[in-house]
C-alpha positions, -999 to +999 in steps of 0.1 A: +502-207+234+486-197+259+498-162+277+515-158+308+487-151+331+491-118+347+465-119+377+483-099+403+487-068+382+448-070+373+441-070+409+460-043+418+442-022+391+408-034+407+417-024+439+427+010+425+395+014+407+371+000+440+391+026+461+376+051+439+343+038+435+337+042+470+353+075+473+334+088+449+297+071+466+296+044+445+297+019+466+321-020+462+315-030+426+317-070+445+294-083+424+288-085+389+253-085+371+242-093+336+230-062+316+193-065+324+202-066+358+202-106+362+225-123+383+259-136+364+252-173+351+281-197+360+278-235+359+297-259+378+312-282+359+331-321+362+326-352+353+290-363+355+292-403+356+322-424+372+325-459+373+347-477+400+364-505+388+361-535+411+396-551+394+429-540+406+448-521+379+475-506+393+465-477+386+479-443+412+456-445+441+460-408+442+446-395+405+413-379+410+385-391+387+366-353+387+383-320+386+352-290+394+354-259+376+333-230+376+326-219+339+316-184+334+309-163+306+337-145+283+366-163+265+393-174+290+425-168+268+443-137+277+444-104+256+474-091+245+484-077+281+485-112+295+457-107+317+427-131+316+395-106+325+374-111+363+337-112+359+328-117+396+343-100+428+324-112+456+320-137+479+307-170+471+306-207+486+308-242+467+289-271+485+303-306+479+278-334+492+288-365+491+262-380+517+247-407+490+282-424+489+283-437+524+282-476+523+291-475+484+323-456+483+352-440+499+356-407+490+384-374+491+368-341+494+390-309+485+389-278+502+402-296+536+372-319+540+373-346+556+340-366+558+317-366+530+313-329+528+330-305+522+324-261+516+349-242+492+350-202+495+361-183+466+360-147+462+367-141+419+358-154+390+374-156+362+361-155+325+358-190+310+367-227+323+402-231+326+415-208+353+387-215+381+396-245+397+374-260+426+393-286+428+396-325+429+378-353+438+389-389+442+366-421+445+375-456+455+364-488+459+359-499+499+348-532+519+319-522+514+316-518+479+301-542+462+290-549+420+263-526+413+258-500+443+252-466+427+253-431+449+259-390+438+276-363+444+253-331+444+274-298+439+256-263+447+270-232+449+261-196+465+268-162+458+254-126+460+250-117+422+260-152+406+232-179+394+249-211+400+242-243+380+246-273+399+264-305+395+254-338+397+275-370+395+267-401+393+285-432+406+286-467+401+301-496+412+313-529+396+293-519+367+304-529+329+337-526+319+353-533+289+386-541+281+401-540+244+418-570+224+456-565+222+467-557+189+505-570+173+515-558+140+519-589+121+555-597+105+565-581+069+537-556+074+546-526+048+542-489+036+508-497+012+495-530+029+468-535+051+464-547+084+438-568+095+425-559+138+413-586+157+392-561+172+373-571+204+364-562+242+364-584+272+337-576+303+358-576+332+332-559+351+307-567+376+278-560+358+261-568+319+268-541+292+231-534+278+247-522+246+283-507+238+298-482+217+332-489+200+359-458+189+385-462+167+414-440+156+439-438+130+465-415+121+474-396+092+485-427+076+461-448+081+426-451+070+394-477+071+384-492+035+349-505+045+321-487+056+293-500+080+262-491+086+262-484+123+291-463+124+305-430+115+327-414+099+356-382+101+383-372+086+406-345+097+426-337+072+438-298+078+453-284+108+482-293+132+496-330+117+497-348+150+459-340+149+453-356+119+436-387+105+403-407+105+380-415+139+348-435+137+320-443+162+300-477+159+268-488+181+257-520+191+228-534+207+220-563+231+237-575+260+272-580+268+274-604+300+299-598+332+333-622+326+329-627+288+346-622+254+333-605+225+351-597+191+339-584+158+325-609+132+350-601+107+387-581+116+390-547+110+408-535+079+432-506+083+450-495+048+484-482+054+492-453+028+528-458+009+539-426+028+528-442+063+556-449+093+548-453+131+511-441+123+495-454+153+455-469+154+436-477+186+401-484+201+378-486+227+351-501+237+327-484+259+294-490+280+279-454+279+243-454+261+237-455+224+216-420+220+243-407+236+272-419+211+244-408+181+242-376+198+278-368+191+281-384+160+253-359+152+269-328+165+305-331+160+309-334+117+305-376+113+291-392+082+270-421+084+287-452+069+266-466+040+273-505+044+261-535+061+262-530+101+292-543+120+285-573+144+300-588+178+303-622+186+309-638+217+345-656+218+344-690+244+376-693+263+394-664+257+420-657+275+422-630+302+456-617+293+448-607+259+428-580+269+438-545+283+428-513+290+444-493+264+442-510+225+469-489+200+495-502+175+526-485+158+519-493+122+543-502+098+574-500+116+598-508+091+597-484+063+623-458+058+624-422+051+655-405+036+667-370+051+689-350+025+710-321+027+723-298+004+755-271+000+759-243-015+791-228-036+804-191-035+830-170-053+840-133-040+869-108-029+877-098+006+844-071+017+823-093-004+788-106+014+776-138-007+748-158-001+746-194+005+715-216+007+711-245+025+686-269+011+672-296+036+642-322+022+626-356+028+632-379+003+607-404+021+592-427+007+576-425+047+571-393+068+584-385+100+552-385+120+568-381+157+535-391+170+547-407+202+568-374+216+545-344+206+571-331+175+608-332+188+627-309+160+651-327+138+685-308+144+715-301+120+747-277+124+765-255+097+800-248+106+817-214+090+841-214+061+876-203+072+880-166+066+845-159+064+817-146+090+780-151+085+757-117+087+731-127+083+712-164+090+677-182+087+654-175+117+658-212+125+694-209+130+713-201+163+749-196+166+768-223+181+801-238+190+800-271+167+835-284+181+865-270+200+876-237+178+844-245+154+822-216+158+788-226+134+749-227+136+724-255+150+692-256+126+667-272+133+630-285+112+600-294+132+581-325+127+560-342+121+576-338+086+562-347+057+573-371+029+584-348+001+595-319+020+619-299+009+629-266+028+660-233+019+682-224+049+695-187+031+732-177+048+746-145+040+785-144+046+809-119+045+841-128+032+868-112+053+897-133+042+901-148+008+910-183+015+909-207-014+884-241-011+876-228+023+850-251+038+819-253+064+805-291+070+766-292+076+758-321+085+727-341+104+738-360+136+756-397+129+737-430+146+725-464+139+692-454+128+675-483+104+646-464+101+669-439+076+693-470+060+711-438+033+727-417+055+753-405+028+737-377+019+732-362+056+763-344+049+771-312+026+793-286+020+792-244+018+826-240-003+838-205-007+861-199-036+865-233-044+891-249-070+872-275-081+881-303-060+853-294-030+818-293-039+784-286-018+763-311-035+755-334-002+771-362-020+807-356-007+825-365+028+808-377+055+787-374+084+813-370+109+803-366+149+787-332+148+779-315+182+760-282+189+739-263+217+703-271+219+678-244+216+644-238+235+623-267+236+590-267+211+556-267+234+523-278+222+513-304+194+510-276+167+544-275+145+540-247+126+554-208+115+580-218+092+604-194+083+622-214+054+614-218+014+587-249+008+597-270-025+561-269-044+559-311-038+564-305+000+552-285+027+571-273+058+563-280+097+593-263+110+588-231+137+606-203+138+608-197+180+601-232+191+624-262+185+636-286+209+674-297+213+697-308+190+678-339+184+666-368+160+630-381+159+638-420+149+617-454+142+597-456+172+592-417+179+618-414+209+642-390+212+674-404+203+710-380+207+740-385+192+775-378+203+772-340+202+746-344+233+779-350+255+790-315+244+759-300+249+760-307+283+791-282+294+774-256+273+748-247+299+761-211+299+755-206+265+723-223+267+715-196+293+726-163+274+705-177+246+675-179+262+680-147+276+686-134+243+650-151+225+635-138+261+642-105+254+631-107+218 
């Protein structure tokens, strides 16, 4: 997670340093040179090629195709003090010349420009690229645009002590535009089965494509059993679960005519793992040159395929409605997982402190991929037994009001959640008053979830000084209607930093300071709230206090 950027404090320090330098007779430190006295190298970055479609695709007409930035030496990651280094101070000018698009396309330039040229002035340049944004360029076809029209935008920079590397943006109107064949899940597809994807494209552009490149991807629960000689493959098996999976790039030579559809000579086989559930397969064709694709494959860890080459063939009479800009599919959607809570029991006298270790596990067979929502957490509530007080709670649990007059904790587990995961949530409780068979309910939200048909084990109990008629094995009681206030929403897609205990056959992906509300990630990756969410609406004060305490920590 990026630390907050504190530029104002840094500017104040720079101002004091500059004033001191002037007083000492050193002159203004307005430029930055390399150690050998040469100007600071800074590159103007942005997309170098834009294809403008003659088709109306319903996209937002204000969405820019190019964002211009400056890439300077050094890292744009803030230091421990939250400050991003400034590598240059002094006036500089960025000039954008789009006169090469006159009669080709309409253009909207940044920095208040009203014509085909713009001048953007700046003073500070930060290290890296992220925080050096110049502005956006929006391109669109107009009445003069025709298929095959071509023009360029040239971006240059000037400034004392800075050597700007220019940027040229090529713009092509009505070039090849390849839409992918839509995918649909076959009826009855189950985890472990192989899906045969009808991969192909239709060229809806105004020009033929001289060669094409196919990229396809499968998330963690998917793989591609065939290996083709004109493809290269890369499997990502470490790092954030949201990014794990298999990628492939395939190159095709030949001419692919405008207004014509093509398909692979045989379906692309997609193997689903036994734990697969709502995994994602997607693909796309592009008309970029084969040499660019091969360079990417060579420099990004891809391994060449070993079999016969994959081939394309023309599809006569293809329906335009069968093709879309994005071709992707969730599969399989009919597998299941089984979340299980286990409770604990303890005996003690008044004044004693006892331990209660709550268990959480996923008995599978499916994992909770959460690929569509970026990793919303699963939450459950823990009520405190009568006569006891929690003296130590897990880092992933926060004090809350579960119900009217019932205090307890809301605990969360980050997703994605692997199959066969086992976690432990240890609580310590002080018995202030002995109550025979005092019980605290541990429960997941209750809702109609077809992906988890077995929900009787979604409830467990903490039992203190039990008399033999109560238990905490997770098999007794019903889910009921637990309620809780939410905790801060997770950000990013790297769910890590678990403070629980993970079993030898499972992996935790829960976080300490990240998480979402009282939520459950269901079959379609949508955020589904139980009846407990209604209570959370009336607990804004509790949420504010909690956030402030977290911020202070």
